[in-house]
Each structure stands twice: as structure tokens, then as C-alpha cells.
C-alpha positions as CSV (number, residue, x, y, z in Angstrom):
1,X,23.0,58.9,14.5
2,X,26.0,56.8,14.5
3,X,28.7,56.8,11.8
4,X,28.2,55.1,8.5
5,X,26.8,51.8,9.8
6,X,24.0,49.5,8.7
7,X,22.3,46.4,10.0
8,X,22.3,43.7,7.3
9,X,19.8,40.8,7.1
10,X,21.8,38.4,4.8
11,X,20.2,35.5,3.0
12,X,22.7,32.7,2.5
13,X,22.0,29.1,1.7
14,X,18.2,29.5,2.6
15,X,19.1,30.9,6.0
16,X,18.8,34.4,7.3
17,X,21.6,36.1,9.3
18,X,21.4,39.4,11.2
19,X,24.7,41.3,11.1
20,X,24.8,44.4,13.2
21,X,27.0,47.5,12.9
22,X,28.6,46.9,9.5
23,X,30.3,49.8,7.9
24,X,28.4,50.7,4.7
25,X,31.6,51.7,2.8
26,X,34.0,48.9,3.8
27,X,32.0,45.9,5.1
28,X,28.7,46.0,3.2
29,X,29.6,43.9,0.2
30,X,28.9,40.3,-0.8
31,X,32.5,39.0,-0.5
32,X,33.0,40.4,3.0
33,X,29.7,39.2,4.3
34,X,30.2,35.7,2.8
35,X,33.6,35.4,4.4
36,X,32.1,36.6,7.7
37,X,29.3,34.0,7.5
38,X,31.8,31.2,6.7
39,X,33.3,31.6,10.1
40,X,30.2,29.9,11.6
41,X,30.0,32.3,14.5
42,X,26.6,33.8,13.7
43,X,23.2,32.3,14.6
44,X,20.7,31.8,11.8
45,X,17.0,31.3,11.2
46,X,15.0,30.1,8.3
47,X,12.3,32.6,9.0
48,X,12.7,35.9,7.2
49,X,10.2,37.7,9.4
50,X,12.0,36.7,12.6
51,X,15.3,37.9,11.2
52,X,13.8,41.2,10.3
53,X,12.2,41.6,13.7
54,X,15.6,40.9,15.4
55,X,17.3,43.4,13.1
56,X,14.7,46.2,13.9
57,X,15.0,45.5,17.6
58,X,18.8,46.0,17.3
59,X,18.2,49.2,15.4
60,X,16.1,50.6,18.3
61,X,19.2,50.1,20.6
62,X,22.0,51.3,18.3
63,X,20.1,53.8,16.0
64,X,22.3,53.3,12.9
65,X,22.4,55.7,10.0
66,X,21.3,53.5,7.2
67,X,18.8,51.3,9.1
68,X,18.1,47.6,8.1
69,X,19.0,46.4,4.6
70,X,18.4,42.9,3.2
71,X,21.1,41.4,1.0
72,X,21.2,38.0,-0.9
73,X,24.5,36.2,-0.9
């Protein structure tokens, strides 16, 4: 297991974003994720299922402690 990390599937403006390797204590909050998404560097999809599949594929590679968590922004 890795340190306190999580993979977030964030829903923001009807789009889903996959954010890998966020620290659960410092980076997993609505303000941080919203600021991160406002940089426009992340790809998005309108399909929730596709976003969750991508997140779980990432989880197989990095094996994070808290797994995949969905969050609405």
C-alpha cells in the first residue's frame, strides 16, 4: 500500500474528471479539487462509467490505500 493517497472521480459542471494520487489529508477537499480543475489541464468525460473504469485501471497500477472515491464539486 502507498501512503495516504486516493483516486478521486470528481463531478464538476456535468463532466467527470479522474484525479490520481491525491493526498487524503491535504488535497482531498472541494476547494483544492475545484482549483485544480480550473487549471484546465485534466481531460474529462461526460460518461460516469468510463471515468470509474479509468480510475479503477489506475488503481491496479498504483494500488492506493483509500481506493477510488467519487466527489461532487
